Every structure is written in C-alpha cells, then in structure tokens.
C-alpha positions as CSV (number, residue, x, y, z in Angstrom):
1,X,0.0,0.0,-0.1
2,X,1.2,3.5,-0.8
3,X,2.1,5.5,2.2
4,X,1.5,9.3,2.7
5,X,5.2,10.0,2.5
6,X,5.2,8.4,-0.8
7,X,2.2,10.4,-2.1
8,X,4.1,13.7,-0.8
9,X,7.3,12.6,-2.8
10,X,5.4,12.1,-6.0
11,X,3.5,15.3,-5.5
12,X,6.7,17.2,-4.9
13,X,8.3,15.8,-7.9
14,X,5.4,16.4,-10.1
15,X,5.4,20.3,-9.0
16,X,9.1,20.5,-9.4
17,X,8.8,19.0,-12.9
18,X,5.9,21.5,-13.9
19,X,8.1,24.4,-12.6
20,X,11.2,23.1,-14.6
21,X,9.2,22.6,-17.8
22,X,7.2,25.5,-17.9
23,X,10.2,28.2,-16.8
24,X,11.5,28.4,-20.5
25,X,8.4,29.6,-21.9
26,X,7.5,31.8,-18.9
27,X,10.9,33.3,-19.0
28,X,10.7,34.0,-22.9
29,X,7.2,35.5,-22.5
30,X,8.7,37.9,-19.5
31,X,11.7,39.0,-21.6
32,X,9.5,39.6,-24.6
33,X,7.0,41.7,-22.4
34,X,9.7,43.5,-20.8
35,X,11.3,44.7,-24.1
36,X,8.1,45.7,-25.4
37,X,7.2,47.5,-22.1
38,X,10.6,49.7,-22.6
39,X,9.6,50.1,-26.3
40,X,6.3,51.4,-25.4
41,X,7.6,53.7,-22.6
42,X,10.5,55.1,-25.1
43,X,8.1,56.0,-27.9
44,X,5.0,56.7,-25.9
45,X,3.0,54.2,-27.7
46,X,0.3,53.1,-25.2
47,X,-1.5,50.4,-27.2
48,X,-2.4,47.7,-25.0
49,X,-2.5,44.8,-27.6
50,X,0.9,45.4,-28.7
51,X,2.3,43.1,-26.3
52,X,-0.1,39.9,-27.3
53,X,1.3,39.1,-30.9
54,X,5.1,39.0,-30.1
55,X,4.6,37.1,-27.1
56,X,2.4,34.4,-28.8
57,X,5.1,34.1,-31.9
58,X,8.1,34.1,-29.2
59,X,6.5,31.6,-27.1
60,X,5.4,29.4,-30.2
61,X,9.2,29.8,-31.2
62,X,10.3,28.8,-27.8
63,X,8.1,25.7,-27.8
64,X,9.7,24.7,-31.2
65,X,13.2,25.1,-29.7
66,X,12.6,23.5,-26.1
67,X,9.5,21.4,-26.9
68,X,11.3,18.1,-27.4
69,X,13.1,18.7,-24.0
70,X,9.7,19.3,-22.2
71,X,8.2,16.2,-23.9
72,X,11.0,14.1,-22.9
73,X,11.0,15.4,-19.1
74,X,7.1,14.6,-18.9
75,X,7.5,11.3,-20.6
76,X,10.2,10.1,-18.5
77,X,8.2,11.1,-15.4
78,X,5.2,9.4,-16.4
79,X,7.3,6.3,-17.5
80,X,8.7,6.3,-14.1
81,X,5.5,6.6,-12.3
82,X,3.9,4.0,-14.1
83,X,6.6,1.6,-13.8
84,X,6.5,1.9,-10.3
85,X,2.7,1.5,-10.3
86,X,2.9,-2.3,-9.2
87,X,4.9,-1.1,-5.8
88,X,2.1,1.3,-5.0
89,X,-0.7,-1.3,-4.8
90,X,0.9,-3.6,-2.5
C-alpha cells in the first residue's frame, strides 16, 4: 500500500517538474513583455494589445526549440510513475 510520504514525494516531484518544464516559456514571455514595455515607454505608444502578438510568436518559437526537451521530461516522469505502479498497490 502506498504511504502518505510516498504520495507527498510524488506530488513534490510533479510540482518541481511542472516548474522546470514551464520555466523556459515563462521566461521567454517575460523577456519579450519587458522589451515591449520599454519600447512602449520610450516611444509613448500606449496600445495595450501590442504585447500579445510578439509574445505569442515568441512562445511558439520557444516551444519549437524546447518542446522536445519538455516532452522528454514529462514522458520520463510518467514512465517512471507507471513503472512503479505495482509498488504502489502492495
């Protein structure tokens, strides 16, 4: 039978994996948003929708670059989790 500690370990690993996998795309979005905010401040353009299209394009490009790494991490975690499934049922 699975113990409370094992459940907490699995949850901790899952949360760390979520943070690790989402960090590159969040950082890309943050950097693009910062660059566009500086550009808007310098040029006095106050268009609120100006940030969305560049962010979407940058995140798409980021997914193309790091998508394989993200999928590999998620797949290895799920493979490990399902591989140990028999241990959890005892």
